[in-house]
C-alpha positions, 0 to 999 in steps of 0.5 A: 204889471198884473194879467188882466183875463180877457172875456169874449164879450156876446150879443145877441138879438132875437125878434118876437112879433106877438099877436095881441086881442086888443087893448091889455097884456100879453105876458112874453116871459116864457119867450124870454126864457126860452131864448136866455136858456138858448142863449147859453149866457150865466150873466149879463142882461137881457134888454126888450124894446119893443117899436111901437108908440102905441104900444109897451112893456111893463114887468107885473105881477102875473100871479093874480090877472086882477091885476092887470084888470085894475092896473088897465082900469085905471089906464082908462080913468087917467088918459080916456078914450076920445077925450076932447083935449086931443087932437091927434084922432087920425085913427078912431078915439084911442088913437092919441090915448094909446101914446099917451098911455105908452109915453106914460108907461115903457118902451124899453126893458132892461132885465138882469141874467143870473145862472143862466136865466131871467132874475125875476122876481117870484110874482113877477112877469114881464108884459107887452102891453098894449093900447090899442082897442083892437089887435095888432101885431107888436115887433120886439127886439129883443138884446142878450148881453154876457156880463 
């Protein structure tokens, strides 16, 4: 029988609370880089989960801000506020459209960790995407796991 090397499995969890200014994007890449750097994990996975039904997470280009502007404008055309199709309007005309936007995107992301860093592409950033018109405080749980 060949002896198997035991590797200690490490899981860390952190919460980020992100203040948004209303509909749009907040880049959280620097926050995630800091958590990964402090974790001591060389290779593994960084999972992010937003605890809300009217905000989402995306990996998108972070070099040219017009990409984010265009993405928001496209989503506004695809899922307009106040669409007469919607009956769920308890919190205003952006209520149901925010839920649909979340359903079309992601509430969680998995990003590889390699050599102690987030293994993102050159122009990739991690963003919280606020889908409501007014400002909110959003909670994101970040789970770091070594490989």
